[in-house]
C-alpha positions in Angstrom: -38.0 -33.2 10.6 -39.9 -30.2 12.0 -38.1 -26.8 12.1 -37.8 -24.9 15.7 -40.6 -22.8 16.9 -40.5 -19.5 16.2 -39.7 -17.3 19.2 -39.3 -13.9 18.4 -37.8 -13.1 22.1 -36.1 -16.2 22.9 -32.9 -14.2 23.9 -34.4 -11.1 25.2 -32.8 -11.7 29.0 -29.6 -13.3 27.5 -29.0 -9.6 25.7 -26.6 -7.9 28.6 -24.6 -11.2 28.2 -24.3 -11.9 24.8 -22.3 -9.2 23.1 -19.8 -9.5 25.9 -19.3 -13.2 26.7 -20.0 -15.1 23.8 -17.0 -15.7 21.2 -16.6 -12.9 18.5 -15.6 -13.6 15.1 -11.9 -13.0 14.2 -11.1 -10.0 11.7 -9.0 -12.8 9.4 -12.4 -15.2 9.6 -14.3 -12.0 8.3 -11.5 -11.1 5.8 -11.8 -14.7 4.2 -15.0 -14.9 3.7 -15.2 -11.7 2.2 -12.5 -12.8 -0.4 -14.4 -16.0 -0.8 -17.3 -14.6 -1.7 -16.0 -12.0 -3.9 -17.1 -9.0 -1.9 -15.7 -5.1 -3.1 -15.8 -2.1 -0.8 -19.2 -1.1 -0.4 -21.1 -4.1 -1.3 -24.0 -4.7 0.5 -24.2 -7.2 3.6 -27.3 -8.4 5.6 -26.7 -10.1 8.9 -30.0 -12.0 9.2 -30.3 -12.7 13.3 -27.8 -10.2 13.8 -28.5 -10.5 17.7 -25.9 -7.8 19.3 -23.9 -7.4 15.7 -21.1 -9.7 16.0 -20.9 -10.0 12.4 -22.7 -6.9 11.5 -20.3 -4.6 13.1 -17.1 -6.2 12.0 -18.5 -6.6 8.0 -19.0 -2.7 8.4 -15.4 -2.2 9.7 -14.2 -4.0 6.6 -16.0 -1.6 4.4 -19.4 -3.2 3.4 -22.5 -1.6 3.3 -24.1 -3.6 6.3 -27.8 -4.0 7.2 -28.8 -6.0 10.7 -32.1 -7.7 11.1 -33.3 -9.1 14.5 -36.7 -10.0 16.1 -35.5 -8.8 19.3 -35.7 -5.0 20.0 -32.9 -5.1 22.5 -30.7 -6.8 20.9 -30.5 -4.5 18.1 -30.4 -1.5 20.7 -27.3 -3.4 21.6 -26.1 -3.9 18.3 -26.7 0.0 17.4 -24.5 0.6 20.6 -21.7 -1.7 19.7 -21.5 -0.2 16.1 -21.8 3.7 17.6 -18.8 2.3 19.6 -17.1 1.3 16.8 -17.2 4.0 14.7 -19.3 2.5 11.9 -22.8 3.0 10.0 -24.9 0.0 10.1 -29.0 0.0 9.4 -30.4 -2.1 11.7 -34.0 -3.1 11.4 -36.6 -5.5 13.3 -37.5 -8.5 11.6 -37.0 -12.3 10.9 -36.2 -14.7 8.2 -40.1 -15.3 8.3 -40.7 -11.6 7.7 -37.9 -9.6 6.0 -38.2 -5.7 6.2 -38.6 -3.8 2.6 -36.4 -1.5 0.6 -33.1 -3.5 1.7 -31.1 -2.2 -1.0 -28.7 -4.6 -3.2 -27.5 -7.3 -1.1 -24.2 -9.5 -2.1 -23.9 -11.6 0.7 -26.3 -13.1 3.7 -24.4 -13.7 6.8 -26.0 -15.8 9.8 -24.4 -16.3 13.0 -25.3 -19.1 15.1 -29.1 -18.2 13.9 -29.8 -20.4 10.8 -30.8 -23.6 13.2 -33.5 -21.2 14.5 -35.0 -20.8 11.0 -37.2 -22.7 8.4 -34.1 -23.4 6.5 -35.8 -24.4 3.4 -38.0 -21.5 3.1 -35.3 -19.1 4.0 -33.1 -20.4 1.3 -36.0 -19.7 -1.3 -36.6 -16.4 0.2 -32.8 -15.7 -0.2 -32.6 -17.2 -3.7 -34.9 -14.5 -4.6 -32.9 -11.7 -2.9 -29.2 -12.2 -4.0 -28.0 -11.7 -7.4 -26.8 -14.5 -9.6 -22.9 -13.7 -7.8 -24.4 -13.2 -4.1 -23.7 -15.8 -1.5 -24.6 -17.1 1.9 -22.4 -17.5 4.8 -23.6 -19.6 8.2 -21.1 -18.8 10.8 -20.7 -21.1 13.6 -18.3 -22.2 16.8 -17.4 -25.3 18.5 -15.6 -26.4 21.6 -13.2 -29.5 20.7 -13.1 -32.2 23.5 -10.2 -31.3 25.2 -9.0 -31.1 28.6 -8.7 -27.2 28.6 -12.5 -27.1 28.2 -13.4 -28.4 31.2 -14.7 -25.6 32.3 -17.5 -25.8 29.6 -18.3 -29.4 30.7 -18.8 -28.1 34.3 -21.1 -25.4 32.8 -23.3 -27.7 31.2 -23.4 -30.3 34.3 -24.5 -27.8 36.6 -27.3 -26.7 34.0 -28.3 -29.9 34.0 -28.8 -30.2 37.5 -31.3 -27.5 37.1 -33.1 -28.7 34.7 -31.3 -27.4 31.5 -32.4 -29.3 28.3 -30.4 -29.2 25.4 -31.6 -26.9 23.1 -34.2 -28.3 20.5 -31.6 -28.2 17.3 -28.9 -30.2 19.5 -31.9 -32.5 20.4 -32.7 -33.2 16.5 -29.0 -33.7 16.0 -29.0 -36.7 18.0 -32.0 -38.3 15.7 -31.9 -40.4 12.5 -33.5 -37.7 10.4 -31.3 -35.0 11.7 -30.2 -32.9 8.4 -27.3 -30.3 8.6 -27.1 -27.0 7.2 -25.5 -28.3 4.2 -27.6 -31.0 3.5 -30.2 -27.9 3.2 -27.8 -26.0 1.1 -27.3 -28.9 -1.3 -31.4 -29.0 -1.9 -31.5 -25.1 -2.9 -29.7 -23.3 -5.3 -26.6 -22.8 -3.2 -24.6 -25.6 -4.0 -21.2 -24.4 -4.5 -20.3 -25.0 -0.9 -17.2 -24.1 0.8 -15.8 -24.1 4.6 -13.1 -21.8 6.1 -12.2 -21.8 10.2 -10.0 -20.0 12.6 -8.8 -21.7 15.8 -8.3 -19.9 18.7 -6.9 -20.4 22.3 -7.6 -17.4 25.0 -7.4 -17.1 28.6 -11.5 -17.2 30.1 -12.2 -16.4 33.8 -14.8 -17.8 36.2 -16.3 -14.2 35.6 -16.4 -15.1 32.1 -17.8 -18.3 32.0 -20.8 -17.3 34.5 -21.3 -14.8 31.6 -21.4 -17.0 28.8 -23.9 -19.1 30.7 -26.1 -16.7 31.3 -26.0 -15.9 27.4 -27.5 -19.0 26.6 -31.3 -19.2 26.2 -31.5 -22.3 27.9 -29.4 -20.7 31.2 -30.9 -17.4 30.8 -31.9 -15.5 33.8 -35.5 -15.2 32.6 -35.4 -19.3 32.2 -34.0 -19.5 35.6 -36.3 -17.3 37.3 -35.8 -17.1 41.0 -33.0 -19.8 41.1 -30.6 -17.8 38.9 -28.5 -16.8 41.8 -28.7 -20.4 43.2 -27.2 -21.4 39.7 -24.3 -19.1 39.5 -23.6 -19.9 43.2 -23.4 -23.3 42.2 -21.4 -23.1 39.0 -18.7 -20.8 40.6 -18.4 -23.4 43.2 -18.0 -26.1 40.7 -15.4 -23.8 38.9 -13.4 -23.3 42.0 -13.3 -26.8 42.6 -11.9 -27.1 38.8 -9.3 -24.2 39.3 -9.0 -22.5 42.1 -7.5 -19.4 40.8 -10.7 -19.2 38.5 -8.6 -19.3 35.5 -8.8 -21.3 32.5 -8.2 -21.5 29.0 -10.6 -21.8 26.2 -10.1 -23.5 22.7 -12.7 -23.2 20.0 -13.1 -23.0 16.1 -15.0 -20.1 14.9 -15.9 -20.9 10.8 -18.1 -20.4 8.1 -19.8 -22.0 5.4 -19.8 -20.0 2.3 -22.7 -21.2 -0.4 -23.0 -20.1 -3.9 -24.8 -20.6 -6.9 -22.7 -23.1 -9.2 
């Protein structure tokens, strides 16, 4: 199965929405990954594909020395602002799994949040094998929404999106094919074959405004992708949400999880 094409500015127009409307990783999940990876205060963590710092900032708040890497300059600026607001120091640099910056310092954990599927996974794991010490670890963070009545707003968002020509992202299309391979499959073909998973479920209120913001945070429904149809999409999505809940209030149930992999 081929890897997704590398588009370094794929999320450019989603920046104002991504940090504000994507789910953030709970502190308890960060703490459990730190324990599983055997990290101590001051250890080096790389957030690869850091976006607006949704992992970099909480790892820094937990006392780690963090470097965040992303190919999108606007994402890096949003991440720097998030770090400033949190009062933590993070070294943010432009780069990617295809072109890591030099002189990163000792790295004990490489964290990736919703980004590994955009990479050449085999090549990335080989690069990280050379980067990480024998005790180093990888943590692949993800979120998932179970199919439950509370998450009906998510189905409406996808339904309206499809009416505007939204196609499934390449990695989701690939998942439906017979030759699809999971992250775990790639990990087992690397040196990082001691694999564990930890997850935390969250239940939270979400408003119609937040659902619209979540939609625009997706690369397949970004304002750039929709172009002059963006306002029409928002109108139709709000109408569908109003039909579902006239007061514009919904519930979100999701699991935020991490796959932590180390050498045996």
